[in-house]
C-alpha distance (Angstrom), angle and dihedral (degrees) to the residues before:
residue distance angle dihedral
M1 . . .
S2 3.79 . .
K3 3.76 121.5 .
P4 3.84 115.6 -115.1
T5 3.79 113.5 -102.5
M6 3.77 112.2 -109.0
I7 3.77 112.5 -132.9
K8 3.79 112.2 -128.6
K9 3.77 131.7 -133.1
I10 3.80 112.1 -110.2
S11 3.80 126.8 -131.7
A12 3.79 125.0 -96.7
A13 3.82 88.3 -111.9
D14 3.82 90.8 54.3
I15 3.80 90.4 48.1
E16 3.80 92.4 51.3
A17 3.82 91.0 46.7
G18 3.81 90.3 49.9
L19 3.79 91.9 49.5
L20 3.80 90.3 59.8
A21 3.82 87.4 73.2
L22 3.83 93.9 43.4
P23 3.81 111.3 72.8
G24 3.79 113.3 -157.2
W25 3.81 96.4 20.1
M26 3.80 124.2 111.4
H27 3.79 137.9 -176.6
E28 3.81 108.9 -112.2
D29 3.83 128.9 163.7
D30 3.83 92.9 -16.5
K31 3.81 90.9 -53.6
L32 3.77 135.3 95.3
Y33 3.81 110.8 -114.2
R34 3.77 134.8 -167.6
E35 3.79 136.3 161.6
F36 3.81 117.6 -147.4
G37 3.81 119.9 -160.1
F38 3.80 123.8 -157.3
A39 3.80 137.0 -177.2
D40 3.80 92.8 -110.2
F41 3.79 146.5 -14.1
S42 3.80 96.7 -84.8
R43 3.81 91.9 56.1
A44 3.81 91.1 47.2
F45 3.79 91.0 49.0
G46 3.81 91.5 46.0
F47 3.80 89.4 54.4
M48 3.80 90.3 50.3
A49 3.81 91.5 50.1
A50 3.81 92.4 50.0
A51 3.81 91.3 45.4
A52 3.81 91.2 48.1
I53 3.81 91.3 56.4
Q54 3.80 91.2 51.0
A55 3.82 93.1 43.9
Q56 3.81 90.9 51.4
A57 3.81 90.8 50.2
M58 3.82 88.5 51.8
N59 3.84 91.2 44.6
H60 3.80 87.7 -129.5
H61 3.77 119.6 115.5
P62 3.80 128.7 -161.3
E63 3.75 130.7 -134.6
W64 3.78 103.4 -127.6
F65 3.76 144.7 164.0
N66 3.79 130.0 -158.3
V67 3.78 131.0 -164.0
Y68 3.79 117.0 169.7
A69 3.82 106.3 -57.7
T70 3.81 98.5 -5.3
V71 3.81 127.6 88.7
K72 3.80 117.8 -173.0
V73 3.81 116.5 -164.6
W74 3.80 132.5 -166.9
L75 3.80 120.0 -173.9
T76 3.78 126.2 -164.0
T77 3.78 135.7 137.7
H78 3.80 105.9 -121.7
D79 3.82 93.9 -167.3
A80 3.82 89.9 57.2
G81 3.79 95.1 42.3
G82 3.81 95.0 -121.5
I83 3.77 146.3 5.5
T84 3.81 119.3 -14.6
Q85 3.78 136.5 174.0
R86 3.81 87.0 -90.8
D87 3.80 89.4 65.9
L88 3.79 92.7 50.7
D89 3.82 89.5 47.9
L90 3.82 93.8 50.7
A91 3.82 90.7 46.2
A92 3.82 88.5 54.8
V93 3.81 90.9 50.3
M94 3.80 91.1 50.3
N95 3.80 91.4 49.0
A96 3.82 89.3 51.9
L97 3.82 90.7 51.0
F98 3.81 93.9 48.2
K99 3.78 112.4 98.7
P100 3.81 108.8 -178.2
E101 3.77 114.7 -145.6
């Protein structure tokens, strides 16, 4: 039986390069961070539901917080001890799902 491949933390330069294609995201405390604003709670919750389905399919789950029409998201790969390509990929998926009002 083969051992699962461990995903590796990426360099600060790779993170900054990846962020160029991810409007709204920033590098904060060794995590990717973004705040999404919606017109109301149901739209914020709908975004979270759609993002949850995609995150589950990717087997990569965000840290997030929701109050009314705001969703705050932090992405990191705990097993790698920091930001990986998985985080950049999930950030891109979330940006694609976000439909500003």
